[in-house]
N, C-alpha and C positions, 0 to 999 in steps of 0.2 A: 651307165652301169646301174643295174637294178639293185635296190636296197632290199636286204632280207629283213624279216621281222626282228631278228636279233639286233641288226644295226639300228633299227628304229627305236627299240627298247633302250639301247645304250645311249642313243642321242637324247632321249627324253629323261633318262635317269639323272637325278640331281648330283652335283658335285659333292663328294663326301665332305669336302672342306667348307661348303656353304650351306649345309643342311639347316643351320639356324635361321637362314634368311627366309625359309619357307614356314617357319613356326610363327604363330600369331605373337606380335610384340605386346608384352605387358605394358600397360599404361602406367607411367610414373604418377603416383598420387600427387595432386596439387596441395601444396602447403597452404594451410588456412591463412587468410589474410590477418595480419596482426594490426588491430586498430590501436593507434596510439592514444592513450588516455591523457588528456590535458589536466595537469595538476593545478587545482585552483588555489589561490591564496586564501587566507582566513577570511578576509573581507568579501572576496568573491563568493565563497561558499555561504557566508552569512546572507548575502543578498539573494543568492539562489534559493535558500531555504525560506526566506521571507516572501519571495515571489510565489513559490509553490504553496506555502501556507495561506497566503492571501487569497489565491484562486480557490483553494479547497474550502476555506472558511466561508467565502462568499457563496459558493455553490451548495455546500452541505450543512453549514452551521458549525458552531464550536464543538458541540457534543458528539457529532457524527464523525469528526475527523480524529484520527489516531496518529501517534508518533510513528508507528510502523508505516502508515500510508505516506506520510510526509517523507520519511527516509527512503522509501521505495521509489517514490517519484523523483527524488534527487539522486538516486543511485548510490546511496551511502548507508552506513549502518546506523542503528538507533543512537548509539553513544555519541555520534557526531552532532545530532540534534541537541542532545542533552548538554554537550560541551559548549555549544554556542548560546543556548537559551535556557538551560535548566529544565526543559520540558515543554509540553504543548502550551501551557499557560503563559510561560515566558515569551514564547514566540508570538502568541496571540496578542499579548500586551503591547509588544513593539509594533505589530501591524496596526492595531487600533490607535495607538498613540500617533503614528504617522498619518493615518487618514484624518484623525481629528485635527492635527496640525495643518494639513493641506486645506481643510474646509475653513478653519478659523482664519488662516492667513488670507484666503480668498475673500471672506467677508470683510476682514479688516482693510484689505486693499480697496475693496469697493467703497467703503465708507471714508477712506482717506482722501484728502483734497488732491485734485489733479491740476496741472498747469492751466487748463482751459476753464476751470471753475470760476464762478463769480466769488466775490468776497464771502458771501454767505450762500451756501447751497440750500435750496428749498428742501424742507424735511420730506416732502412727498417723493422727491427724486432720490433722496438717500434711502428711503424705504424701498423704492423700486430697485435701486442698486443692490441692496442686501438680498432681496428676493431673487434677482437674477444671478447673483453669486452662488446661491444655494442650488438653483436649477441648472446652472452651468456645470456645477460640480456633479450633480446627478447624471447629467447628460454625458459628461466627459469621463466619469469614473463610477459607473453603476455598481461595480463590484465593491468599491470602497464604501459607497453609501449603504449597500446591503449589509456589509459587516457592521457598520455603525448602528443600524436600526434593528438588528437582530436582538432578541432577548437572550443575553449571554450572562454567565456569572461574572462577578466583579473580578477583573484580572489582577493577578499578583505581579509585582515587579520582578524582572529577571533576577535569579539568584535567591529566590525565596524570601524576599523582603516583606514588609508590612503590606497589608491589603490596601490597594489604591482605590479611591473613589472614582477615578477616571475609568474608562473602559466601558461605560454604559452610555446609551444615547441620552438618557435623562441628564447625566453629567454634562454632556456636550451642549444640550439645550440651555443649561444654566450658564455656561460660558458665553454662549452667543447672546443670551438675554442680557447679560451684564454689559455687553457692548451696545445694546439698544437702550439701556437705561438712560444714558446721557441724552440721547436723542429725544426720548419721550419726556424726560424731566424738563428739558427746555421748552417743549411744547405745552406741557401742563402749566408751567409758570406763566407762559405768554397768554394762556387762555384763562388764567385765574383758577386753575384747578389745583387741588392739594397734591403736591409733588410726592408725598409719601406713598401714593398709589402707583407711581410710575413703575416700580419693580414688578408689581402684580400684573399690570397691563403689558409689560414687556414679555413676561412669561407666557401670557395668553396669546400675544401676537406671534411670538416665535413658535409656540406650539401649533398654532393654526397653519403657519407656513410649512412647518416640518411634516405635519400629518398629510397635508396636500401633496408634499413632495414624495412621501411614501406611496401614495395612491398613484401619482403620475409615473413613478418608476416602472410600473408594470404596464400601464395602459398607453403611455407615450402620446396621448392626444387629449386635447388640442395642443398646438405648438406651445413650447415653454413660454414664449413671449406673451401669448394670449393668457396663459394661466397666471403669470405674474401680474399682468394687467388687471385681471379680475380680483386677485388677492389684494392688490394695492387699492383697488376701488372699494372693496369691502372694508379693509382696515382703515384707510384714510377717511372715508366718509363716516365710518363709525366713530373714529376719534374726533372728528369735527363736531359731532353731535353729543359728546359726552356731557352728562349731567354732573353737577358738583356733588350732589348727594343722591345717588340712584336709589330708588325704592322698588321693591317687588310689586308687580301689579296686584298680586293677591298676597296679603299678609299671611305669614305662616301661622298655623294653628298651634296653640300651646296646650 
């Protein structure tokens, strides 16, 4: 049977009840993913702020870092920083205090007797241990050392307390030199030198090592073991040749 044009048109015509099937389907908008925010405890938030502040202080220095920047990096508001530390100065004081503690503990441990030591450890070895403790700290924690050696204002204790003398690299060197005093005092006595000068020489010795450490922080060569070897060579041989009453080669003019 031959189909007429009308039959073809009726066959191709859509069913009135299924007209919607021919219309483009609207896409259901995807619901944005909701990221669950983990609520930190007070101690966890404090440690996070300390870590962020430490990195920023090391990279930019105290003056260039703001509370706004610290808060933004932590994803919190400024009042949270003030709540934990009282401000930027308080956070900085805690960071510096921690780094000083790490370094002093390292030096103290290096000078402390170990099970394999002889009854009396040679002073030159103790000097070498102290130098290696400093350079190990620089190598392991360059950000911490950068914070310590930066010229920064004296930090205030958290909560707005009295100004603390700690928080400066000069104060740190005084603490380290005090640990060297006993070592030098014993050597001065053994060589018939006035022990009253031991504190002066300990300051000079520690200052020499610290200044070299600041230089090595950026250049990183030669190897730290070689640097310490040369420092000990200069310091020890210099101490060996100390004069009881040193005189200037050229007397000062009056």
